[in-house]
C-alpha positions in Angstrom: -56.1 4.5 -50.1 -55.0 3.6 -47.3 -56.2 1.1 -44.7 -56.5 1.9 -41.1 -57.2 1.2 -37.5 -61.1 2.5 -37.0 -61.1 5.5 -34.0 -64.1 7.1 -33.0 -63.7 9.8 -34.8 -64.5 7.9 -38.2 -67.7 7.0 -36.5 -69.7 9.4 -38.3 -68.6 8.5 -42.0 -68.9 4.6 -40.8 -72.7 5.2 -39.7 -73.2 6.9 -42.7 -71.5 4.2 -44.5 -74.1 1.8 -42.3 -77.3 3.6 -43.3 -76.3 3.7 -47.3 -76.1 -0.4 -46.8 -79.2 -1.0 -44.8 -80.8 1.4 -47.7 -80.0 -1.7 -49.7 -82.5 -3.9 -48.0 -79.7 -6.6 -48.3 -76.9 -5.8 -46.3 -78.3 -6.5 -42.6 -81.5 -7.1 -40.9 -81.1 -3.9 -38.5 -83.5 -1.3 -39.9 -80.9 1.6 -38.3 -77.0 2.7 -37.6 -76.6 2.7 -33.7 -75.0 5.3 -31.4 -71.3 5.0 -31.2 -72.0 3.5 -27.9 -73.7 0.8 -28.7 -71.6 0.3 -31.8 -68.3 0.0 -29.8 -70.0 -2.3 -26.9 -70.8 -4.4 -30.0 -67.6 -4.8 -31.7 -64.2 -6.5 -30.2 -61.9 -3.9 -29.6 -59.0 -5.2 -32.2 -59.8 -5.3 -36.0 -61.6 -2.2 -36.5 -60.8 -1.1 -40.1 -61.4 1.8 -42.8 -60.4 2.3 -46.0 -59.4 6.1 -46.5 -58.7 7.8 -49.7 -58.8 11.8 -50.2 -59.5 12.0 -46.3 -62.7 10.1 -47.3 -63.7 6.8 -45.7 -64.4 4.5 -48.2 -65.7 1.6 -46.1 -65.4 -0.1 -42.8 -64.9 -3.6 -41.4 -65.1 -4.9 -38.0 -65.5 -7.8 -35.7 -68.0 -8.7 -33.4 -67.5 -12.3 -30.8 -70.0 -14.8 -32.0 -70.5 -15.9 -28.3 -69.5 -14.8 -25.0 -68.1 -18.7 -23.8 -64.1 -18.7 -23.9 -64.3 -21.5 -26.1 -65.5 -18.9 -29.1 -63.4 -17.0 -28.5 -61.3 -17.5 -31.4 -64.0 -16.9 -33.4 -65.9 -13.6 -35.2 -68.3 -12.4 -37.4 -66.9 -9.8 -40.0 -68.9 -6.6 -40.6 -68.4 -5.3 -43.9 -69.3 -2.2 -45.2 -68.5 -0.1 -48.6 -69.7 3.7 -49.3 -72.2 3.8 -52.0 -70.1 5.6 -54.6 -66.9 3.4 -53.7 -69.0 0.0 -54.5 -66.7 -2.4 -57.1 -63.1 -0.3 -57.0 -61.6 -2.9 -54.8 -62.1 -1.7 -51.7 -64.0 -4.1 -49.9 -61.2 -6.9 -51.6 -58.2 -4.8 -49.6 -60.4 -4.0 -46.7 -61.4 -8.2 -46.1 -57.9 -8.8 -46.4 -56.7 -6.8 -44.1 -59.2 -7.8 -41.5 -58.3 -11.1 -42.3 -54.8 -10.4 -41.3 -55.6 -7.9 -38.5 -58.2 -10.9 -36.7 -55.1 -13.7 -37.2 -52.9 -11.2 -35.4 -54.6 -11.2 -32.1 -55.5 -14.6 -32.5 -58.6 -15.3 -34.6 -58.8 -18.5 -35.8 -62.5 -18.5 -37.4 -64.2 -15.9 -39.3 -67.6 -16.1 -39.9 -70.3 -14.4 -42.5 -73.9 -14.1 -42.4 -75.5 -12.6 -45.7 -78.6 -12.1 -47.3 -78.8 -14.5 -49.9 -79.5 -12.2 -52.6 -76.4 -10.2 -51.7 -74.3 -12.4 -55.0 -71.9 -9.6 -54.7 -70.3 -10.4 -50.8 -70.7 -13.9 -51.2 -68.8 -14.0 -54.2 -66.2 -11.4 -52.1 -66.1 -13.5 -49.4 -65.4 -16.8 -51.8 -62.4 -15.0 -53.4 -61.3 -14.4 -50.0 -60.8 -18.3 -48.7 -64.2 -18.4 -47.4 -66.7 -21.8 -47.8 -70.3 -21.8 -47.7 -70.8 -23.8 -44.6 -75.0 -23.5 -44.6 -77.9 -21.6 -45.7 -80.4 -20.7 -43.2 -84.1 -20.7 -44.9 -86.4 -18.1 -43.2 -83.8 -17.0 -40.2 -85.5 -14.0 -39.7 -88.5 -11.0 -41.0 -87.2 -8.3 -42.5 -89.4 -5.4 -43.2 -92.3 -8.5 -42.9 -90.6 -10.6 -45.1 -89.0 -13.5 -44.4 -85.5 -14.1 -45.5 -82.9 -16.3 -46.2 -79.0 -16.1 -45.3 -75.8 -18.2 -46.3 -73.1 -18.4 -44.2 -69.8 -18.5 -44.3 -66.2 -19.2 -42.8 -62.8 -19.2 -43.2 -59.9 -20.9 -41.1 -56.8 -19.5 -40.3 -54.1 -21.7 -41.4 -52.0 -20.4 -39.1 -54.1 -19.8 -35.9 -55.8 -22.6 -33.6 -53.8 -25.4 -35.0 -52.1 -26.8 -31.9 
């Protein structure tokens, strides 16, 4: 497996994987995957990665800004999705580690992830990568008419933003 920068050509596979995550009911509040143009506008231009093996995209990771205010320029939110048939094979761990390194290379000092409380696999993956739980958001939003709770996790870089 190789981790490489995501390109526009990867988006059909990225979108399919995103749709698989949506179908689980525990990956996102979104109910449909966006077009490439909408996805592209919502994510930072750097730190967009795909995991590829045998020519197939197994997963993807990218960063979104948490705010347009300049003081939060080094804070980003993680999106991380793994193809249904590639889960629990270490793809997420490798993508997340690569995303952490790439984010630091681009001056990001804090990464945050919000996940449904029921998504224990995602919470465990992030904790193994050095994230800590900073909060529990009760009834933060409705998903298909049901109030959902989320867990907020963050990782502070030990290298960036120290001065």
